[in-house]
Residue, then its C-alpha position, 0 to 999 in steps of 0.5 A: x500500500x503506498x499510504x499507511x494504512x488506517x483501518x482493518x478488518x479481522x475474521x478470526x477462524x478455528x479454536x478459542x486459542x485463534x481467538x486469543x491470538x486475534x485479540x492480541x493482534x486487535x490489541x496491537x493494531x489498536x494501539x498502534x493506530x489503526x481503527x478496527x471496522x465491522x465490514x471488510x468494505x470499510x477496511x484498508x486491511x483485511x486479515x484472516x486468521x486461519x485454522x488448519x487443523x483438518x480438512x474441513x477446517x482447510x476448506x474452511x480458511x479458503x473459502x474465507x479468504x475467497x470471499x473476503x478478497x471479493x468484498x474488500x474494497x479497491x486497494x485494500x490489503x488481504x493478509x493471512x495468517x494463523x495456522x494455514x499461513x505457517x503450514x501452508x503459506x507457500x501453497x497459499x501464494x502459489x494458489x491464491x493471487x487474491x493474497x496481499x501478505x502471508x505472516x505466519x506466527x512471527x512474522x508482522x501483519x502488515x507492511x509498515x514498521x509500526x508493529x513490534x515485538x514484545x519480549x517474552x519470559x521461556x525456560x532457558x532452552x526454548x527461543x521464541x519467535x521475533x513477533x510473539x503472539x503469547x505476550x501482547x498486549x490485549x485490550x479489556x474484553x467487551x464480553x464479561x469472559x475471555x480465553x487466556x492462553x498460557x502457553x504455545x506449542x505441545x510436546x506430545x506425539x499423538x499419531x493424528x496431530x500436526x500441531x507440534x510441527x507447525x506451533x512448536x514445543x511447549x512454551x509457558x508464559x510465566x505466572x506474573x504475565x497471565x494474571x497480568x493479563x488476566x487483570x487487564x481483561x476486567x471480566x468476571x470468567x477465565x478460561x485457561x486454554x492451550x495445546x497442552x494445559x495440564x503441562x503448563x510450565x514443564x518446559x521451564x522446569x518449575x515443577x509437574x503441577x505448576x497448572x495447579x498454584x496459576x489455576x489458584x491464582x487466578x480465581x482469586x482475581x476473578x470469580x469464574x477461571x475454567x480450563x479447556x483441554x485436559x489431557x487425562x493421565x495428567x488430571x491427578x486428585x491434585x488438579x481435580x481437587x484445585x477446579x472444584x474448589x474454584x467453584x466451577x467443576x466443568x472437565x473438558x478431557x481430550x480423551x479422542x478414543x476409547x479402545x485399547x488396541x486404537x489408542x495404541x496406534x494413536x499413541x495416546x495414553x489410556x483407555x475407557x475403563x481408565x476413563x470412566x474410573x476418572x470420571x466416576x471418582x470426579x463425580x464422588x467428589x463433585x455429584x455437580x460436575x460437568x464433562x465434556x470430551x471430543x472423540x475422533x472416529x475413522x482413524x485408520x484401522x478402526x475395527x467395528x469392535x472399536x466403534x463399539x467400544x466407544x458406543x458402549x462408553x459414550x453410553x456409560x460415562x454420560x458425558x454432558x458434551x461430547x464432539x465427535x469429529x470424521x478422522x482427517x490425514x494430515x501429512x506428516x504425521x505418524x498416522x498417514x503412513x499406517x494401513x486400515x483405511x476407514x471407508x468414509x460412507x462407514x465412518x460417517x455412519x459411524x459418526x451418525x450413530x455416535x451423535x445420535x446417541x450424545x444427542x439423547x444424552x444431552x437433552x436427558x441430562x438438561x430435562x433434568x436440570x428443570x426445576x433445579x436452581x442454577x448460578x448464572x453468569x450473565x453474557x448478552x442481554x437474554x443469554x447466560x451460562x452456569x458452570x455447565x457451559x462453556x462459552x460459545x461451545x456448549x449451550x445456553x441458558x435464556x434469561x430474564x432480558x432485564x438482566x444485567x450484563x456481567x452479573x451473577x443470579x441464582x435462577x430456577x430452570x423452568x424449562x430444557x430445549x435440547x442442549x438449551x435451558x430456560x430460567x427465570 
């Protein structure tokens, strides 16, 4: 661009961790003098923060890039950042001439010298990129809750996952940096996120359970602290007690499957019986605990026996929320070399069967809440959540329209509508 840009539009795709990255970028762009606008047609710079986790996410990212390229006004710069830019930047440059700038992790967004890196606190063997999103400043949240990313990257080697190849090894932020961000956000609920949340601090040599003091200190600063993405082998009694003591007994467990032979092919820890034992132990300690998990369907070598084991587990576990995803072969991962490809039609039938079962379980569990009292945080006029609902991914609670955003109320559930509730 011949002149410095003055306005920007940012579209975010993918998971909550991507949303945190976008918040950091927005804070930097705003501090640098650019103003946010609400549509691509108004912007000097149109930014797409992409996802590349599975095939569907990559397709959505490309469709969004093309749509915004068509919508932008003449002369506006189209910038693509995020996972797709990091992982497939050369291909994007070759195939999509609509893109003006590809900015992978560690690169500035716009063609000006105005964006500056921020120092980060990492372990002695870790080196950050020149432009690190983890510790960039961000504005106060416009909602009563916010995601806070406590670490980047992952040290695990799950057979299906390419994240370590483009997000790098785990590098944790310091507790001081995280607490400073929490205080800056001025929210009622903080949702802690990372690729491997419970491994927080392990890369800095500060102990296997530094997630516990972090959760305790965040809980002293906000009304609610919620944890997303817990690897099951790290969910020990100390961490369980810490989560329950915050008043938000919500457990998002990264299980992926339950059949022992398939778990070994996935390079994952655990199996269904162990998971059920842990879930029941948590329920014994805290009967009001809520559970979420995700499972991969159609992983290479998945047999009918494996599928039946997963169906039986879902029935027995009675989780509040579940996501089921078709296996996506990712270049460079262990799984792409495995035999036993599952027919797509069979995979889709298995997905449908699991989703139907879980929909019934979720609806039944929501029906059982009718008549009970729940403590609800009002997210927006007429919409709230209790400890059972994580923002943006679970159901909601419809509340009286007059309740102020950011306030908490004890209400009585009057109706259930599938995954959603009504309370007054």
